Backbone as JSON Lines, residues from 0, in Angstrom:
{"i":0,"aa":"M","n":[-10.07,2.66,4.37],"ca":[-8.67,2.92,4.67],"c":[-8.43,4.42,4.57]}
{"i":1,"aa":"K","n":[-8.3,5.05,5.69],"ca":[-8.01,6.47,5.66],"c":[-7.14,6.84,6.86]}
{"i":2,"aa":"R","n":[-6.51,7.97,6.73],"ca":[-5.64,8.48,7.8],"c":[-6.5,8.99,8.95]}
{"i":3,"aa":"H","n":[-6.1,8.68,10.16],"ca":[-6.79,9.17,11.34],"c":[-5.93,10.22,12.02]}
{"i":4,"aa":"N","n":[-6.51,11.37,12.3],"ca":[-5.78,12.4,13.01],"c":[-5.65,12.06,14.48]}
{"i":5,"aa":"K","n":[-6.67,11.4,15.01],"ca":[-6.63,10.98,16.41],"c":[-6.1,9.55,16.45]}
{"i":6,"aa":"S","n":[-5.05,9.33,17.16],"ca":[-4.44,8.01,17.29],"c":[-3.96,7.45,15.95]}
{"i":7,"aa":"P","n":[-3.03,8.13,15.28],"ca":[-2.52,7.64,13.99],"c":[-1.68,6.38,14.17]}
{"i":8,"aa":"I","n":[-1.51,5.65,13.08],"ca":[-0.84,4.35,13.16],"c":[0.69,4.47,13.24]}
{"i":9,"aa":"G","n":[1.27,5.53,12.71],"ca":[2.72,5.66,12.66],"c":[3.42,5.5,14.0]}
{"i":10,"aa":"P","n":[3.0,6.25,15.03],"ca":[3.66,6.07,16.34],"c":[3.5,4.67,16.91]}
{"i":11,"aa":"M","n":[2.37,4.01,16.62],"ca":[2.2,2.63,17.1],"c":[3.2,1.7,16.42]}
{"i":12,"aa":"V","n":[3.44,1.92,15.12],"ca":[4.41,1.1,14.39],"c":[5.81,1.37,14.94]}
{"i":13,"aa":"I","n":[6.13,2.62,15.19],"ca":[7.45,2.98,15.74],"c":[7.64,2.32,17.11]}
{"i":14,"aa":"D","n":[6.61,2.32,17.95],"ca":[6.72,1.66,19.27],"c":[6.95,0.17,19.11]}
{"i":15,"aa":"Y","n":[6.24,-0.46,18.17],"ca":[6.42,-1.89,17.93],"c":[7.84,-2.18,17.46]}
{"i":16,"aa":"L","n":[8.34,-1.36,16.54],"ca":[9.7,-1.56,16.03],"c":[10.73,-1.39,17.14]}
{"i":17,"aa":"K","n":[10.5,-0.45,18.02],"ca":[11.44,-0.23,19.13],"c":[11.51,-1.46,20.02]}
{"i":18,"aa":"E","n":[10.37,-2.11,20.24],"ca":[10.33,-3.3,21.09],"c":[10.85,-4.57,20.4]}
{"i":19,"aa":"H","n":[10.56,-4.71,19.07],"ca":[10.79,-6.0,18.42],"c":[11.8,-5.99,17.28]}
{"i":20,"aa":"Q","n":[12.02,-4.86,16.64],"ca":[12.92,-4.78,15.49],"c":[13.82,-3.56,15.64]}
{"i":21,"aa":"N","n":[14.77,-3.67,16.55],"ca":[15.6,-2.52,16.9],"c":[16.4,-1.99,15.73]}
{"i":22,"aa":"G","n":[16.86,-2.85,14.84],"ca":[17.63,-2.39,13.69],"c":[16.83,-1.5,12.77]}
{"i":23,"aa":"L","n":[15.6,-1.91,12.48],"ca":[14.74,-1.09,11.62],"c":[14.33,0.19,12.34]}
{"i":24,"aa":"Y","n":[14.1,0.1,13.63],"ca":[13.78,1.29,14.43],"c":[14.93,2.3,14.35]}
{"i":25,"aa":"N","n":[16.16,1.81,14.53],"ca":[17.32,2.71,14.45],"c":[17.47,3.3,13.06]}
{"i":26,"aa":"Y","n":[17.2,2.51,12.05],"ca":[17.29,3.01,10.68],"c":[16.28,4.13,10.44]}
{"i":27,"aa":"L","n":[15.05,3.91,10.87],"ca":[14.02,4.92,10.65],"c":[14.29,6.2,11.44]}
{"i":28,"aa":"N","n":[14.83,6.06,12.61],"ca":[15.12,7.23,13.42],"c":[16.5,7.83,13.16]}
{"i":29,"aa":"K","n":[17.32,7.11,12.38],"ca":[18.68,7.57,12.05],"c":[19.45,7.91,13.33]}
{"i":30,"aa":"I","n":[19.45,6.97,14.25],"ca":[20.11,7.16,15.54],"c":[21.61,7.34,15.33]}
{"i":31,"aa":"G","n":[22.19,8.31,16.03],"ca":[23.64,8.52,16.0],"c":[24.13,9.36,14.84]}
{"i":32,"aa":"K","n":[23.24,10.0,14.11],"ca":[23.66,10.84,12.99],"c":[23.19,12.26,13.23]}
{"i":33,"aa":"E","n":[23.76,13.18,12.47],"ca":[23.42,14.59,12.63],"c":[21.96,14.86,12.27]}
{"i":34,"aa":"D","n":[21.43,14.11,11.31],"ca":[20.07,14.36,10.84],"c":[19.06,13.45,11.54]}
{"i":35,"aa":"E","n":[19.25,13.26,12.85],"ca":[18.38,12.38,13.63],"c":[16.95,12.91,13.63]}
{"i":36,"aa":"M","n":[16.03,12.0,13.43],"ca":[14.61,12.37,13.43],"c":[14.06,12.26,14.84]}
{"i":37,"aa":"T","n":[13.08,13.08,15.13],"ca":[12.41,12.94,16.42],"c":[11.38,11.82,16.33]}
{"i":38,"aa":"Y","n":[10.89,11.39,17.46],"ca":[9.87,10.35,17.52],"c":[8.64,10.78,16.73]}
{"i":39,"aa":"E","n":[8.26,12.05,16.88],"ca":[7.07,12.57,16.18],"c":[7.28,12.59,14.68]}
{"i":40,"aa":"D","n":[8.5,12.98,14.23],"ca":[8.8,13.0,12.79],"c":[8.74,11.6,12.2]}
{"i":41,"aa":"A","n":[9.31,10.63,12.9],"ca":[9.3,9.25,12.41],"c":[7.88,8.71,12.38]}
{"i":42,"aa":"G","n":[7.09,9.01,13.4],"ca":[5.7,8.57,13.43],"c":[4.89,9.18,12.3]}
{"i":43,"aa":"K","n":[5.11,10.46,12.02],"ca":[4.4,11.13,10.92],"c":[4.83,10.54,9.57]}
{"i":44,"aa":"M","n":[6.12,10.26,9.41],"ca":[6.62,9.7,8.16],"c":[5.99,8.32,7.9]}
{"i":45,"aa":"V","n":[5.94,7.47,8.93],"ca":[5.36,6.14,8.77],"c":[3.86,6.25,8.5]}
{"i":46,"aa":"T","n":[3.17,7.13,9.21],"ca":[1.74,7.34,8.96],"c":[1.49,7.77,7.53]}
{"i":47,"aa":"D","n":[2.28,8.73,7.03],"ca":[2.14,9.2,5.66],"c":[2.41,8.09,4.65]}
{"i":48,"aa":"D","n":[3.45,7.29,4.88],"ca":[3.77,6.2,3.97],"c":[2.66,5.15,3.93]}
{"i":49,"aa":"I","n":[2.14,4.79,5.08],"ca":[1.05,3.81,5.13],"c":[-0.19,4.36,4.45]}
{"i":50,"aa":"N","n":[-0.49,5.63,4.7],"ca":[-1.65,6.25,4.07],"c":[-1.49,6.29,2.55]}
{"i":51,"aa":"N","n":[-0.33,6.66,2.06],"ca":[-0.1,6.71,0.62],"c":[-0.22,5.34,-0.03]}
{"i":52,"aa":"H","n":[0.19,4.32,0.69],"ca":[0.12,2.97,0.13],"c":[-1.32,2.45,0.06]}
{"i":53,"aa":"F","n":[-2.1,2.71,1.1],"ca":[-3.44,2.12,1.2],"c":[-4.57,3.06,0.85]}
{"i":54,"aa":"K","n":[-4.29,4.3,0.44],"ca":[-5.38,5.25,0.23],"c":[-6.3,4.88,-0.94]}
{"i":55,"aa":"V","n":[-5.83,4.07,-1.88],"ca":[-6.7,3.66,-2.97],"c":[-7.61,2.5,-2.57]}
{"i":56,"aa":"G","n":[-7.42,1.95,-1.39],"ca":[-8.24,0.85,-0.92],"c":[-7.66,-0.48,-1.33]}
{"i":57,"aa":"Y","n":[-8.47,-1.47,-1.34],"ca":[-8.02,-2.8,-1.72],"c":[-8.83,-3.29,-2.92]}
{"i":58,"aa":"K","n":[-8.33,-4.3,-3.55],"ca":[-8.95,-4.8,-4.77],"c":[-9.21,-6.29,-4.61]}
{"i":59,"aa":"L","n":[-10.45,-6.69,-4.81],"ca":[-10.79,-8.1,-4.77],"c":[-10.74,-8.65,-6.18]}
{"i":60,"aa":"V","n":[-10.14,-9.82,-6.35],"ca":[-10.02,-10.45,-7.66],"c":[-10.78,-11.77,-7.61]}
{"i":61,"aa":"W","n":[-11.72,-11.94,-8.51],"ca":[-12.49,-13.17,-8.59],"c":[-12.02,-13.97,-9.8]}
{"i":62,"aa":"N","n":[-12.22,-15.26,-9.76],"ca":[-11.85,-16.16,-10.85],"c":[-10.37,-16.09,-11.18]}
{"i":63,"aa":"D","n":[-9.56,-15.95,-10.16],"ca":[-8.11,-15.92,-10.34],"c":[-7.56,-17.27,-9.89]}
{"i":64,"aa":"S","n":[-6.56,-17.76,-10.56],"ca":[-6.03,-19.08,-10.21],"c":[-5.12,-18.99,-8.99]}
{"i":65,"aa":"L","n":[-5.2,-20.01,-8.14],"ca":[-4.4,-20.04,-6.92],"c":[-2.93,-20.3,-7.19]}
{"i":66,"aa":"N","n":[-2.61,-20.93,-8.33],"ca":[-1.22,-21.31,-8.55],"c":[-0.32,-20.13,-8.91]}
{"i":67,"aa":"Q","n":[-0.85,-18.93,-8.91],"ca":[0.01,-17.75,-9.11],"c":[0.81,-17.43,-7.85]}
{"i":68,"aa":"C","n":[0.25,-17.83,-6.7],"ca":[0.94,-17.49,-5.46],"c":[1.14,-18.68,-4.52]}
{"i":69,"aa":"M","n":[0.69,-19.87,-4.93],"ca":[0.82,-21.05,-4.08],"c":[1.27,-22.26,-4.9]}
{"i":70,"aa":"V","n":[1.98,-23.16,-4.24],"ca":[2.36,-24.41,-4.91],"c":[1.22,-25.4,-4.78]}
{"i":71,"aa":"D","n":[1.25,-26.45,-5.62],"ca":[0.14,-27.41,-5.68],"c":[-0.17,-28.04,-4.33]}
{"i":72,"aa":"Y","n":[0.86,-28.4,-3.57],"ca":[0.64,-29.03,-2.27],"c":[-0.19,-28.12,-1.37]}
{"i":73,"aa":"D","n":[0.16,-26.84,-1.33],"ca":[-0.56,-25.9,-0.47],"c":[-1.99,-25.69,-0.95]}
{"i":74,"aa":"I","n":[-2.19,-25.67,-2.26],"ca":[-3.54,-25.52,-2.8],"c":[-4.42,-26.68,-2.37]}
{"i":75,"aa":"V","n":[-3.91,-27.9,-2.51],"ca":[-4.66,-29.09,-2.11],"c":[-4.97,-29.06,-0.62]}
{"i":76,"aa":"R","n":[-4.0,-28.67,0.18],"ca":[-4.2,-28.62,1.63],"c":[-5.23,-27.57,2.01]}
{"i":77,"aa":"V","n":[-5.15,-26.37,1.45],"ca":[-6.1,-25.3,1.77],"c":[-7.5,-25.68,1.33]}
{"i":78,"aa":"V","n":[-7.63,-26.17,0.11],"ca":[-8.95,-26.53,-0.4],"c":[-9.54,-27.69,0.41]}
{"i":79,"aa":"G","n":[-8.72,-28.63,0.8],"ca":[-9.21,-29.77,1.59],"c":[-9.56,-29.41,3.01]}
{"i":80,"aa":"E","n":[-8.69,-28.64,3.68],"ca":[-8.9,-28.33,5.1],"c":[-9.89,-27.2,5.34]}
{"i":81,"aa":"Y","n":[-9.83,-26.15,4.55],"ca":[-10.63,-24.97,4.82],"c":[-11.89,-24.84,3.97]}
{"i":82,"aa":"V","n":[-11.89,-25.42,2.8],"ca":[-13.06,-25.35,1.94],"c":[-13.92,-26.6,2.09]}
{"i":83,"aa":"G","n":[-13.31,-27.7,2.5],"ca":[-14.06,-28.93,2.71],"c":[-14.14,-29.82,1.48]}
{"i":84,"aa":"Y","n":[-13.35,-29.54,0.5],"ca":[-13.36,-30.33,-0.72],"c":[-12.56,-31.61,-0.52]}
{"i":85,"aa":"S","n":[-13.07,-32.72,-1.04],"ca":[-12.3,-33.97,-1.02],"c":[-12.51,-34.68,-2.35]}
{"i":86,"aa":"K","n":[-11.57,-35.54,-2.69],"ca":[-11.64,-36.24,-3.97],"c":[-12.7,-37.29,-3.98]}
């Protein structure tokens, strides 16, 4: 996970927001205000934020219980359908 100078992710996210989430796009660009950001500024800001969030990488956790993030029904369904476990 690192920042790319060529083809950064920020402008791609801004384009997606413009097409699918106009409210968030307007918020990020501050449309209609004196301190309006340019497309390049918004893209750089999003790229920097994504880089800061993911620059430490990801963490794999082993021997962690599923019920911290899933209810029992979902655990049974996932283990049965995707792991192949049956009673």
